[in-house]
N, C-alpha and C positions, 0 to 999 in steps of 0.2 A: 348595442350597448345596454338597452333595457333588459335583455335576457341575461347579460353578464352581471348587471347590477342586482337583479332579483336572485340569481343563483349565488352570487358572491356573499350576500348577507344571510339569506335563508338557511344555507347549509350550516352556519355557525350559531343559529338562534338557540337550538336545544343545548349544545354543550356550554354555551357562554351566557346567553341572555338571561336564562332562568336564574342562575346563581348570581349574576351581576345585579339585577334589578330587584330580586326577591330573596337575597341571601339570608337575612334573619329568619324568614319563614322556612326556607329550604333546610336550614340547620335544625329547626325545631321539628318539622314534619318527618324528615329522614332520620332524626335522632343522631346527628353528626356533630363532632367538634370542629373547630376551625382547622385543626391539624388533619383530621380525617377527610374533610372536603378538599383540603389542599393536596393530600396524598392522591385522591382520585383524579384531580386535575393534573397532578404530576404524571400519573399513568397515561393520561391523554397525551401529555407532552412527549413521553418516551416513545409511544407508538407513532406519534406524528413525526418525530425526529427520524425514526427508521423509515418512514414512508416518503419523506420529502424528496430525497435524492433519486430513488428509482422512479418517482413520479415525473421527474424532469424529462428523461429520455422518452417516456410514454407520451408526454405532451408534444414532443417534437415529431411524433409519428402517427398519432391517432386523432380522430375527430374530437374537438372540444364539445360538440353537441352531445355525443354519446357519453363521454367521460363525466360531464357535469350532471346530466340527467340521472345516470345510475347512482352517482354519489348522493344526490338529493333524496332519491327514493330509499336508499339504504339507511340514510340518516333518519328519515321519518320513521322507519321501522324501529330504530333504536328508541325514538320518542315514545312509541306505543309501550315499549317495555318499561321505560322510565316512569310512565304514568301509573304503573302498578306499585310504586314506592318500594323497590327492592331493598334488601338489607345492605350492610356495608360492603360485603363481597360483591353483591349485584351492582352496586354503585361503581365499584372499581372496574368491573367487567364492562359496563355500558359506556363509561368514559374511555376505556381502552378501545372499544368498538367505534366510538365517535372519532377517535384519533385516526383510525384506519379509513373510515368512510369519507371524512372531510378533507383528507390530504392526498392519499395515494393516487386516486383518479381525478382529483379536483384542482388542487392549488396551482400547480405549474401550468395546467391547461388554461386556467382563468387568466393568469398573468401574461402568458404568451398571446392569447387572443386579444388582450387589452393593448399590448405593445403593437401588435399588427394593426389594430384599429387606429392607433395614434400616429402612425407613420413616422417620418424623420423629425418633424418640427413641432409636434404637439403632444409630446409625451406627458408633460405636466397636465395638460387638458384631459388627456385620456385617463390617466390614473386619478386625477382630481375628480372627474365625472364618475368614475367607478366607485371611489370611496365616498364621495359626497352622496351619490345615489344610494349606496349601501347604508350610509348614515341616516338618510331620510327614512328609509324602510325600517332601520333599527329603532330610531327614535319614535317613529309612528307606532310600531308594534309595542314598544316600551310604554308609551303614553296610553295606548288602549289598554294594555295589561294593567298598568297602575290604576287607571280609572275603574276598570272592572273589579280590581282587587279592593279599592276603596268603596265601591258600590256594595260589595258583598259584606263589608264591615263598616257600616255607617258610624258605629260607636267605637271603632278601632279594633284591630285584630287581637289586642290584649284581652278584650272582653269576650272573645269567641272561644269555643271549645276546640279541642284537637280535630274532631270530625269536620267542623266547619272550615278549619284551616286546610285540612287535607283536600276537601272538595274544591276550595278556591285554587289551591296550587295545581290540582289535577286539571282544572279548567284551563289554567295558563299553559301547562305542558301540552295538552291536547290541541290548544289553539295554535301554538308554534308548530306542532306536528302537521296539522292540516296545511298551514302556510308552506312548510317545507315541501310536502308532497305536491302541492299545487304548482309551486315554482318549477319543480321537475318536469311537470307536464308542459308548462309554458316554454321552458328551455328546449324541450324535445322538438317543438314545432317552430320556434322562433329562430334558432341558430341553424346555420348550414354546416355541412361537413368540411368546408374549406376548399373544395376542389374548384378551380377556375371554371367559369361558365364558357369562356372562349375555347373552342376546340383546339386551336393551335397551342394555347397556353396549357391546356389540360394534358397534351401529349408530353410536355416537359415537366409536369408536376409530379414529383417523386419524393415523398417525405422520407423514404428509406435510403436515400442516395449515399449517406455517409454512415460508417459504423459508429456504434455508441461510444467506443473507447476513444475514437478520434475527437468527438465532441468533448468528452471528459478531459482529455489531455489539453485541449485548447483552452478550456475554461480555467483549469488549474494554473495555467501560466499567466493569468491576468491579475496583477496586484489590486486593481480597482475593484474586482469582484470580492476579494477578501476584505477590503476596507468597507465596501458596501454592506457586507455581512455583519461587520461590527456595528455599523450605524443602525442596521435593522435590530440587532440585539438590544441596543440601548433604547431605541424607540419603542420596542415591543415590551420591555420592562415597564415603561411608563403606561402603556396600554393595559397591561395586566394589572397594574396598580389601580386602574380605574375601578376594578371589581371591588376595591376596599372602601370606596367613597361612601356607599350607603351605610355600611357598618360603622365607619368613622363618624358620620353624622349622628347616628343613634347613640353611640357610646361616648363620643367626645363632646357633642353639642346638645345631647339630651332630646333630640327630636324623635317623633314616633316612626315606626317602620314604614307606615304609609307615606308620611311626609318625606322620608329619606328616599323612597322610591321615586317620588315626584322630582326631588332635587336632582338625582342622578339622571332621570329622563331629560331634564332641562340641559344638563351637561352633554347628554348624547346628541342634542340638537346642534351642538357646536361642530359635529362631524361634517355635515354637508358644507357649512361655512368654511371651516378650516381646511378641509381636503381640497375643495375646488378653488378657494381663494389662494392658498399657498401654491397649489398646482399651477394656476395661471401666472402667479408671480414668479414661479420657477422657470416657466417658459420665457419670461421677459428678462429676469435678472439672474438667471442660472439656478438650477436646482440645488447644487451644493451650497450656494450662498444662503438660500432660504432655509436649508436644513440647519445651518448654524443658528439662524434667527429663532427657529422653533425650539431648538435645544436650550438656548439662552432663556427664553420665556418659561420653559418647563422647569429649569433649574430654580429660577426665582420663585415660581409658584410652590414647588415642593418644599423649599427651604422656609417659606412663610408658614406652612403647616407644621414644620418642625418647631418653630419658635413662638408662634402665636398662642395666646391664652384664650381658649374658647369662652364665649359668653353664653348665658342660658338662652334656650330657645333658638329660633332661626335668626342668625346674624347675617348682615349684608356681606361681611367679609367671607363667610363660609361659601355663600352662593357665588359671589364674584370671583373668588379665587378658583373655585371649581370650574367656572366658565373659562378663565384664562388658561388654566392647565389643560382643560379639554381642547381648547382652540389649538394650542401648540401640539398636543399629542396627536390629534386627528390631522393637523397640517402635515406632520411627518408621514402619516399613512398615505397621503396624497403625493408624497415626494420620493420616498426612498427607492422604489423600483424604477423611477424615472432616471436615477443615477446610472443605470445600465446603458441608456442611450447617450447620456452626457459623456460617459467613459468609452463610448464607441465599441461596446461589446457586440460582436457580429450577430446579425439577426438569426442566422441558421442555428446558433447554439443558445438561443434565448431560454428554451425550456431547461436545458442542462444547467445554465448559469443560475436560473431561478431555483432549481433544485439544490444547488450548492449553497446559495445565499440563504435559502429557507431552512436547510437542515442545520445551519449554524445560527441564523438570525432568529429563529423561533424557539431556540432552546429555553427561553424564559417560560415557555409552557411547562417545562419540567421543574424548574426550581423556584419561580417567583411565588406561586401559590403555596408551595410547601414551606418556603422561607417565611412567607407572611404568616402562616399558621404557627410556626415555631416562635416567631417574634411576638405575635399577639398573645399567644397562650403563656409565654414566659413572663410578660409584663402586662397583665390585664388592665383594660381601661385606656386612658389618654396616654400614659407613658409608652405603652406598646405601639400605639398609632404613631407617636412621634418618632420612635425608633424605626418604624416601617417607612415613614416618609424620608428619613435620613438615608435609608437603604436605597430608595428610589432616586434621591437627589445625587447620590454617588454615580449612578449610571447616566443620569442626565449630563453630568460634568464630563464623563468619559465620551459620551456621544458628541458633545460640543467640540472636544479636542480632536476626535477622529474626523468629523466632518470638515474641520478647519484644515487638517493635514491633507485630506482628499482634495479639497478645493485648491490648495497650493500645488499639489501634484499634477492636477489636471490642467491648471491654468497659469501657474507661476506668476509672472509679472502682469499677465493679462490673459483674456480668453484666447484659447487656441484650439485647433482640432486635435484630439488625442489620436494615438496610434494604435493599430491592432497589434497582436503579438508578433506578426510577421514584419512589422516595421513600416507598413504602408499607411499613409494618412487616409483617414476616411472622411469623405465629404458628405454634406447633406444631400447632395444630388444622387448619392448611391455609388 
């Protein structure tokens, strides 16, 4: 699990953390507008969308150790290029490259390995540990980065020249690059290839026993898989919206870029609490039910930012509402893939199911950043941010409705054991 945690967060540090926690400085140093950066991230989303589904069958057949390690090393190579501060075309290319390295060989392998680790009865615990552990690593790296950033600019980055800002951002990028490559080394030695140690079991171990198309056809017949994909879409829109919090704090509440980075780092610390807490609650009270609770919290938080009137400086409402929204957002990350177990999706097609859910569920990588750039540039200042939070709130409402329908479909008047596509009830005993 430690290997999965390290791999699961380190691989996304370069394409996401740098712009999430240091967005104002990234825009200045790279000379990008909100729309241009959003376009680069949309390129990431397009490449990722194309890579999710073929990555599923690969995860059903090949070692997670090799797939994860190679992905980490390739992503670190992209970080070295990013540290040279390429122009706009180079930014588009490197984010497209990240879309390939972080998804094709990585994502489905990570989720399949986590489901195997959780067994029949502790899926919430497994995914909660995965995402809470990832959150601790992310928040720790963000806090270190924000502290280093502030140390280099004791009088504020606004008083520094462009060369000083470039040097600081390059240090941040190279730091994430070293962490990514180092986690690849750890994963290579920490994980196994998955082959059973017992000789009798090893003779029966054959990951190629079913053709790819058989897995795909079985997954496509499962309504719960399609509904889970819609839940992931709505949850991931909120997660992508987290990237806007630092800019909102600067432009809406008048805080400094350094203080905004600290505030979003505090929000990031809600990830281990939300993911593990709601994951454990999901094991106890049903994952689908806790998913509804998270979407309801998220909807209230985002609507508050639509209608609240910001006060000058750091307001308690800004920080507390970011914490509430972050708690719900990260709680969903510890829950939504656990819906596959609650819906009794067969273990043998986990990778393929994850591929289908992901190719649909993570489409926000394509449109959320781009839409955010359009919305913010069309209405500069606080008005644009209010429009953006209204956009996020609409998806939170859709997620609440979808998770409620899924809960009723799986459990009706009360909890029951769902059925496989073949009509056979699946029991927890296997």
